[in-house]
C-alpha positions in Angstrom: -40.4 38.9 5.1 -41.3 35.6 3.3 -39.6 35.1 0.0 -41.5 33.6 -2.9 -40.5 30.5 -4.8 -39.5 32.7 -7.7 -37.3 34.8 -5.6 -35.7 31.5 -4.2 -35.4 30.3 -8.0 -33.5 33.3 -9.1 -31.2 33.1 -6.1 -30.1 29.6 -7.1 -29.8 30.7 -10.8 -27.4 33.5 -9.8 -25.1 31.0 -7.7 -21.7 30.7 -9.0 -21.3 27.4 -10.8 -18.2 25.7 -11.7 -18.2 24.7 -15.4 -15.5 22.1 -16.1 -16.1 21.9 -19.6 -16.8 25.1 -21.5 -19.8 24.5 -23.9 -18.5 27.1 -26.3 -16.1 25.4 -28.6 -12.9 27.4 -29.5 -13.6 30.1 -32.1 -17.5 29.8 -31.5 -19.2 31.3 -34.5 -22.3 33.2 -33.3 -23.8 33.4 -36.8 -24.6 29.6 -36.4 -27.4 30.7 -33.8 -28.9 33.4 -36.2 -32.3 32.0 -37.3 -32.9 31.8 -41.1 -36.3 31.4 -42.9 -36.4 29.5 -46.2 -39.1 28.6 -48.6 -39.3 24.8 -48.9 -41.6 22.3 -50.7 -42.7 19.3 -48.6 -44.1 16.7 -50.8 -45.1 19.4 -53.4 -46.6 21.8 -50.8 -44.9 25.2 -50.3 -44.2 26.2 -46.9 -41.5 28.3 -44.9 -39.2 26.8 -42.4 -37.3 28.7 -39.7 -34.1 27.3 -38.5 -30.9 28.5 -37.1 -28.0 28.3 -39.4 -26.3 25.6 -37.6 -29.2 23.3 -38.8 -29.2 24.5 -42.3 -25.5 23.6 -42.5 -26.4 20.1 -40.9 -29.1 19.6 -43.3 -27.0 20.8 -46.3 -24.4 17.9 -45.0 -27.1 15.3 -44.9 -28.3 16.2 -48.4 -24.7 16.1 -49.8 -23.9 12.8 -48.4 -27.4 11.6 -50.0 -26.5 13.3 -53.3 -29.8 15.2 -53.2 -31.2 18.6 -52.3 -32.1 19.8 -48.6 -35.8 20.0 -49.9 -35.5 16.3 -50.8 -34.2 15.5 -47.3 -36.9 17.7 -45.7 -39.6 15.9 -47.9 -38.2 12.5 -46.9 -38.4 13.4 -43.3 -42.0 14.8 -43.5 -43.2 11.8 -45.5 -41.4 9.3 -43.0 -42.6 11.0 -39.9 -46.3 10.7 -41.2 -45.9 7.1 -42.3 -44.1 5.8 -39.1 -45.8 8.4 -36.4 -48.8 9.9 -38.1 -47.2 13.3 -38.2 -45.8 15.8 -35.9 -47.1 19.1 -34.6 -43.7 20.9 -34.6 -41.9 20.1 -37.8 -39.1 22.5 -37.2 -38.6 21.1 -33.8 -38.4 17.7 -35.3 -35.9 18.6 -37.9 -33.7 20.2 -35.0 -33.8 17.0 -33.2 -33.0 14.8 -36.4 -30.1 17.3 -37.0 -28.7 16.7 -33.4 -29.4 12.8 -33.6 -27.5 12.6 -36.9 -24.4 14.5 -35.6 -24.4 12.4 -32.4 -24.6 9.3 -34.6 -21.9 10.4 -36.8 -19.7 11.3 -33.7 -20.4 8.0 -32.1 -19.6 6.3 -35.3 -16.4 8.3 -35.6 -15.3 7.6 -32.0 -15.7 3.9 -32.4 -13.4 4.0 -35.4 -10.7 5.7 -33.5 
């Protein structure tokens, strides 16, 4: 009997993998992965943005360090992506990437001062 490409892929996926560095941090808080929708204003226009709680936490930190609101940070990102790149099709995806890039940059800066 011939196996399909999908069957072979599934077999590979079920193979035992030796993970050396556990991706779950100690005391991982699963509520960070829960999505949360918020009504926001982007340059005066009301919209709903659905992000996981971890991203709302990062945005809150960015807002705090800039002494402004999360809405102000989101409006800034929206305006800048339009000015620099002509817009984006997936704004929530952009916000996730901006948050990860922010955390990576902060981590890199922290490690360079250590």
